[in-house]
N, C-alpha and C positions, 0 to 999 in steps of 0.2 A: 587833258581831254579824256573822257571815259569811253568805254567800248561802244556805247550806243551812239555817240556822236559820229562814229566812224562808219555807220551804216547808211544805207540808202533810205530815202523816204519810201515808205510802203503804204499804199492806199488801197483799202478794201471798199468796194462799192456794193452795197446790199440793196436789192430791189425785188419786188414781187409783182402782184397784179398792177398793171398800168405803168410799170417802170421801164419798159423796154425803150420807149422814145427818149426818156431822160438819159439812160445809159448810153445810147448811141450818140446823143448830143454831146455829152461829156467826152466820150472817146474821140469824137470828130473834132472837138475844139482843142485838144491837147496837142501842142506842137511837137515836131519830130525831135527837138532837142530836150524834151521834158526829161528831167533827171530823177526818175523814180520808178518804182514797181507798182503795177496796177493789178489787182486781183478782183475779178467779177464773181460775185456770189448772188445767184438768182434762183428763185423757185421755178423749177421747170418740170415737165412731165418726164419721168424716167424712161418712158418708151419712145421718146423723141429720137428719130433716126440720126445717127452720126452726131455731129456737134454743130447744129445749125446756128447757134448763137455765135460761136467762133467765126463761122463763115460769114455771118452778117456783119459782125464787128470789123472784120478785115476789109469790107467794102467801104467803111467810113473812116477808119483810123489812119493817122499818119505814123503811129508807132508800130513796132513789130507786134504781132498777135500770135500767141502760142497756146496750144492745147495743154492742159495739165495732165500729166501722167504720174503714177506713183514713182517717187524717187527723182523726178525731174527737178532741175535747179530753178530757183527764182532768178530771173534776169532783169536787169535794170533797163529802162526805156522800152518795156514790154508790157503788153496787156495779156494777162493769163486767164484762160477760160476753161473751166472744168467741163467734163462730160455731164449730160443731164442726169445720168444714173449714179454719179459719184458724189460722196461727201469729201471735202478737202480740208486740210489744215497744213500749217507751216511748221516744220520741225528741223532745226539746225540747217537752215538755208535750202531745204528741199521741200517738195510737196509730198505729203502722205495722203493717200486716197483709200477709200473703202466704198463698197456699194451701199447705197441707202436702202435698207431692207424694209422700211415701212414709211408710211406717210408722216409719222411723228419725227422721224429722222429728217425728212425734207424740211420740216418747219423750224429746224435749228441750223440750217445750212449756213446762214449768215453769222450766227453766234459763233459757230465753230471756227470759221475763218478769222473773225475779228479777235476772238480770245487767243488764238495761236499767234496772230500778228502782234498783239499786245505783249505776249511773253517773249517773242523773238526780237521785236524792233523797239519796244519801249516807247520813249517819247518821239521816235521817228515814225510811229504808226498813226495813220489817219483813217477813221471810219466814217463812211458816208451812208446815210439812210435815205432812200428815195421812196416813191409810191409803193404802197402795199397794204395788206390787211394784217390783223393780229399784231404780234410784237416781236417777231424774229429780228435779231440784231440789237435789241435793247441791252441784253446782258453782255453782248460783245462790246458795245459802246461803254458800258460800265467798266469793263476790263481795260479798255484803251484809256479811259479817263484816269483810272487808278495808276496806270503805267506812265502817265504824263503826256500821252498823245493827244491828238485833236479830234473833236467830234463835229461833223458837218451834217446838217439835216436839210432836206428840201423843204421849202416853205409849204406847210400843209395846205394853204389856200391855192397853191398851184399844182398840187398832186392829184392825179386821177382818183386814187384811193388814199385818204389822208390818215388812216389809222396807224400805220407804222411810223410816219413822221411825228404824229401827235404823241404817241406812246414814248418815242425816243425823247422828245422835248420835255414831256412830263416827268420822266424818270431820271434822265441824265442832263438835259440841257444841251446847248450847242455852242461851239466857238464861232460858228458861222451858219447863217440861215439864208437861203436864197434860191433862185431858179437854177436849172441845170446849166445854163450859160454862165451864170454868176459863180456857180460851184467850180466849173472848169477854169474860170479866171483865177479863183482863189487857189486852186491846185497849182496853177502855173506860178503864181506868186510864191507859194510855199517852196517850190522847187528852185527858185532863182538863187544863184550862187552855189548850188550843189553840183557835184560831179559824181557820175556813176562809178561806184567802186565794188559793186556786187558783194557787199557784206564782208569783204576780206581785206586783210592788210596788204598794201601794195608794195611790190618791190620792182626793181628794174634790172636791166643787164641781161635779158634773154633775147636771143635772136632766133628767127624762124625762117624757114624756106618753104614756100608752098610748091605744089606740083608743077607750076609754070615757071619756077625759078625766081619769084619775087622775094627779096630780102627786106626785112624791116624790123625795127625795134618794137617790142611789145611791153605793155605794162602788165606784168604777171601778178595774179591775185591769189593769195593763199590764206588758208585759215581752217580751223577745225569745223566751221559751219559749212563751208563749201569751197570748191576750187574752180576757178575760171580765169580765163585771160582774154583780153581784147586786143586785136591787132590794130595798132594805131595807124590811122591813115587808110584803113580798108573798111569801107562802109558795110555794116551788117555782118562782119566776120567775128564770130565768137567761138571760143574753145569751150567744150563741155567740161574739160579738165585741164589743168595747167601742168606743165613739166618744169620743175625747178632745177636749175643748174647752179652749182656753187660758183662757177666761173662763167665768163661769157662763152657760150657754147652754141652749137648749131643743133637745131631740132627740125627734122623733116616733117612737114605737115601736109595733109591732103584734105581738100574740101569735099566733104561727103554730106549730101542732103542738107546743105546750108550751114553745116558745122565743121569746124576744123578738128580733125583727128591727128594727134601728134604722137610721134614715137619717142624713144628715149634720147637722153642727151648724148652728144658726141663732142669731142674737143673741136674748138673752132679752128679753121684753117686760114 
């Protein structure tokens, strides 16, 4: 098994004019157990206050929804949404962001996300093009195709603006064409049999104690790309970084702002 097969499914959803309804439909149809990373790449006005798209997606999605910050981890079973003023890409399991300084930057927002996904996730990358004008996302789909990933395009006949889907089909083709409901079903199918491993090699034998005294085994995840651990049996509890212990040890962890902050290893007692 090569390195790419050990990674999560990573799905980039690209949309522009007329694509919001489709994005919300797909996000609302994905079940809580969906084993994959979702990254939303949409054309938005940079002066939009806050992150209204993230707030809106949270109202519909069953998955976790997280804003993208420079240096933040990619998390499985999570929908990642950048700020409207940021360009984003994936680098070694983290997001890298920069301010979009001009309108031409904004018109390659989807391409940048898709191209970085192709480099990072290879054949586990999935690019989706929904309603929009012009051709952003086409070169990103080319990169995903060359990396062995899958290309999914909304049926142009169903798109409010069909230019982006038609350009994608003309240049790249698609492994799947359908409505937003059908695309959500296809993503669910692609995730079947997968387990979230957050891009990292899994090891076991770490014990943690949170501030209320709960003890439990965790599957600790480690790798050059990212470090993260998931507390088994604790819904929604994720470590922003893992603490590896050579032997079974105790690590004191405190839940801070929905994330577990853990100290250093200590001999188990």
